[in-house]
C-alpha positions in Angstrom: 1.4 25.8 3.2 1.5 25.6 -0.5 2.8 28.0 -3.2 6.4 28.8 -4.6 7.9 28.6 -0.9 6.5 24.9 -0.6 7.8 23.7 -4.1 11.2 25.4 -3.2 11.4 23.3 0.2 12.9 20.1 -1.6 15.6 22.0 -3.2 18.0 21.7 -0.1 17.0 17.8 -0.4 17.9 17.7 -3.8 21.5 16.0 -3.2 19.8 13.3 -0.7 17.5 11.9 -3.2 17.8 9.5 -6.0 15.3 8.6 -8.9 13.6 5.4 -7.5 13.5 4.1 -11.3 17.1 4.6 -12.1 19.1 5.7 -9.1 20.0 8.9 -10.9 20.2 12.4 -9.7 17.3 14.7 -9.8 17.0 18.4 -10.4 13.8 20.5 -10.0 12.0 22.0 -13.1 9.1 24.6 -11.7 6.8 21.9 -9.7 8.3 18.7 -11.2 11.6 16.7 -10.0 13.3 15.3 -13.2 16.4 13.1 -13.0 19.1 13.0 -15.3 17.1 10.2 -17.6 14.2 12.1 -17.5 11.8 10.0 -15.3 9.5 12.9 -13.7 7.6 13.1 -10.4 5.2 15.9 -9.4 5.6 18.1 -6.5 2.3 18.1 -4.9 1.1 21.6 -3.9 2.1 21.2 -0.3 5.5 20.7 -1.3 6.4 17.0 -1.3 7.1 14.7 -3.9 5.3 11.1 -4.0 8.6 8.6 -5.3 6.2 5.5 -4.1 5.3 4.5 -7.5 2.1 2.4 -6.3 -0.6 2.6 -4.1 0.3 2.9 -0.2 0.0 -0.4 1.6 -3.1 -0.9 3.7 -1.6 -0.3 6.9 0.1 2.8 6.0 -0.9 5.4 8.8 -4.4 6.8 8.0 -5.2 10.8 8.1 -7.0 9.9 11.6 -3.6 7.9 13.0 -1.6 11.3 11.8 -4.2 13.8 13.6 -3.9 11.7 16.6 -0.2 11.7 16.7 0.0 15.2 16.2 -2.4 16.1 19.1 -0.4 13.5 21.3 3.2 14.9 20.4 2.1 18.3 20.5 1.2 17.8 24.1 5.0 17.2 24.8 4.3 13.8 26.3 7.3 12.3 24.6 9.4 15.4 24.5 12.2 13.4 26.6 12.7 10.9 23.7 12.9 13.7 21.4 15.6 15.5 23.3 17.4 12.4 23.8 17.0 11.8 19.8 18.5 15.4 19.4 21.4 14.6 22.1 22.4 11.5 19.9 22.7 13.7 16.6 26.0 15.6 15.9 25.5 19.3 14.6 25.8 20.3 10.8 25.1 16.8 9.3 22.9 15.8 6.7 19.7 13.8 8.5 17.1 11.5 7.1 14.4 10.2 8.9 12.5 7.1 7.7 8.9 6.6 9.0 9.0 10.2 10.0 5.2 10.2 10.5 4.4 14.0 11.6 8.1 15.0 11.6 8.2 15.8 15.2 11.8 13.9 15.9 13.3 15.3 12.6 12.0 19.1 13.5 13.6 18.6 17.0 16.9 17.7 15.3 16.8 20.5 12.3 15.9 23.1 15.0 18.8 22.2 17.4 21.5 20.8 15.1 21.1 22.7 12.1 21.8 19.9 9.3 23.4 20.4 6.1 20.5 18.9 4.5 17.2 16.9 5.5 14.7 14.7 4.5 11.7 13.0 6.1 10.3 9.9 4.4 7.1 8.0 5.1 4.9 5.3 3.2 1.7 7.1 4.0 0.7 10.6 1.9 -1.1 11.8 5.2 2.1 11.6 7.2 4.5 13.2 4.5 1.4 15.9 3.6 1.9 16.6 7.5 5.5 16.7 7.4 5.6 19.4 4.5 3.0 21.3 6.3 5.8 21.7 9.2 8.3 22.9 6.8 10.3 19.8 6.3 11.5 18.2 3.0 9.5 15.4 2.6 8.7 12.4 0.2 6.3 9.4 0.0 8.5 6.1 0.1 8.5 2.7 1.5 11.4 1.6 3.7 11.0 -2.0 2.9 11.2 -1.5 -0.8 14.3 0.4 -0.9 15.0 4.0 -0.2 15.0 6.8 -3.1 18.1 8.3 -1.7 21.7 8.4 -2.9 24.6 6.5 -2.0 26.8 7.4 0.8 25.0 10.9 1.1 23.6 11.0 5.0 25.4 11.8 8.1 22.5 10.5 10.2 19.5 8.2 9.6 16.8 8.3 12.2 14.4 5.5 12.9 12.0 6.2 15.6 9.5 3.6 16.4 9.5 2.7 12.6 10.4 -0.1 10.4 14.2 -0.8 9.4 16.1 -1.9 6.4 19.8 -2.2 7.6 21.2 -2.8 4.5 19.7 0.6 2.9 20.8 2.3 6.2 24.0 1.2 5.7 24.2 2.2 1.7 23.0 5.8 2.0 25.4 6.4 5.2 28.6 8.4 4.3 31.8 7.0 6.2 31.5 7.8 9.9 27.6 8.4 9.7 25.4 7.0 12.1 22.0 5.4 12.5 19.9 6.5 15.5 17.1 4.0 16.5 14.4 4.1 19.1 12.8 1.2 20.3 10.1 0.6 23.1 11.2 -1.9 25.7 9.2 -4.5 27.4 8.1 -2.2 30.2 6.9 0.6 27.5 3.1 1.3 28.2 3.3 -2.3 30.1 0.1 -1.3 32.5 -1.7 0.3 29.4 -1.0 -2.3 27.3 -2.4 -4.8 30.1 -5.5 -3.0 30.6 -6.4 -2.4 27.0 -5.0 -5.6 25.7 -3.0 -3.7 23.4 0.0 -5.4 20.9 3.1 -6.9 22.9 6.6 -5.9 22.8 8.6 -9.0 22.2 11.2 -9.4 24.9 13.7 -10.1 22.1 13.2 -7.1 20.3 16.5 -5.3 21.1 18.9 -8.2 20.5 16.9 -8.9 17.1 17.9 -5.1 16.3 21.4 -5.6 17.1 21.9 -8.9 15.0 20.1 -7.3 12.0 22.2 -4.1 12.0 25.3 -6.0 12.6 24.2 -8.5 9.6 24.5 -5.2 7.5 27.6 -3.9 8.6 26.5 -1.5 11.2 28.0 -1.6 15.1 26.3 -0.8 18.3 28.3 2.5 19.3 26.1 3.5 22.4 22.7 3.4 24.1 20.8 5.3 26.4 17.8 4.3 28.5 14.9 6.8 28.4 12.4 5.9 31.4 9.5 8.4 32.6 6.0 8.4 33.4 3.0 10.7 32.2 -0.6 11.0 33.5 -2.9 11.4 30.8 -6.4 12.5 30.2 -8.8 9.8 28.7 -8.7 11.8 25.5 -5.0 11.7 25.4 -5.2 7.9 26.0 -7.2 7.5 23.1 -4.8 9.5 21.0 -1.8 7.5 22.4 -3.7 4.6 21.3 -5.0 5.7 17.9 -1.8 7.1 16.7 0.3 3.8 16.2 -0.6 0.2 14.9 -3.0 -0.7 17.7 -5.5 1.6 15.9 -6.2 -0.9 13.6 -7.0 -3.1 16.4 -8.7 -1.1 19.2 -11.4 1.2 17.3 -13.8 1.1 20.6 -10.8 2.6 22.7 -10.6 5.5 20.1 -14.7 6.4 20.1 -15.3 6.2 24.0 -12.3 8.3 25.2 -10.5 5.2 26.8 -13.0 4.5 29.5 -13.5 8.2 31.1 -10.3 8.0 33.9 -6.9 9.4 33.8 -4.1 6.8 33.4 -0.7 7.1 34.2 1.9 5.6 31.7 5.5 4.1 32.0 7.3 5.2 29.1 10.6 2.7 28.4 12.7 2.9 25.5 16.1 2.8 24.2 18.1 5.3 22.2 20.6 3.4 20.2 23.3 4.6 17.9 25.0 2.5 15.3 28.1 3.2 13.0 29.6 1.6 10.3 31.7 -1.3 11.2 
């Protein structure tokens, strides 16, 4: 979608955004976001704004990866994960998703919880273009470099299979807010990882998550295990491999339809909720 409606989409997120140059507030002037210090950023015709200030990193999700993710997620294969994310989010809170990808999880929260404001952030232009097309307020930004988000403005920060910046999460949360994190467990896609030689999942991943957020002043409030299995066609397996970091390492799997046989995958993730200590 492009045109006036797409341009106006960022209006509801203005209060969440902050200028990446000086940290001051934004206002929209036609097709431009301009801060109080007059730093300006053009709004793309699809309705998103690029606040990165440089080229995306080489490992940012590519258009092919985003297309694969859109196909896979639209098949409902990870809907139990989205349902659990939605359940972890209280209604009528402003919500920011970092590493939002196609906006699949944030869209679920917006539809079910009707937040007071929302914002999808990703370092991939292809991803942000897709989230904007889905009707979400979206901006290109790098989680590692610092979020172009105002202090203490968000009730919820979502981080689903995405990079984390605990200090920034703590900064942008309002008092009483929460961070909802989805992390894969060692059993996640274990058979597929073994058969295709995919990237491994460290056994201490969750311990490191807890330690890093605790160091930023965020304590674990709850944790929910989500476990289920799915039978996928070869093309769905190829999309599953192709939508994440394995896409950079397993191009043959993406082109041969993952070998021509259906596969049953085991999904094992935890939904962790953290609050300010």
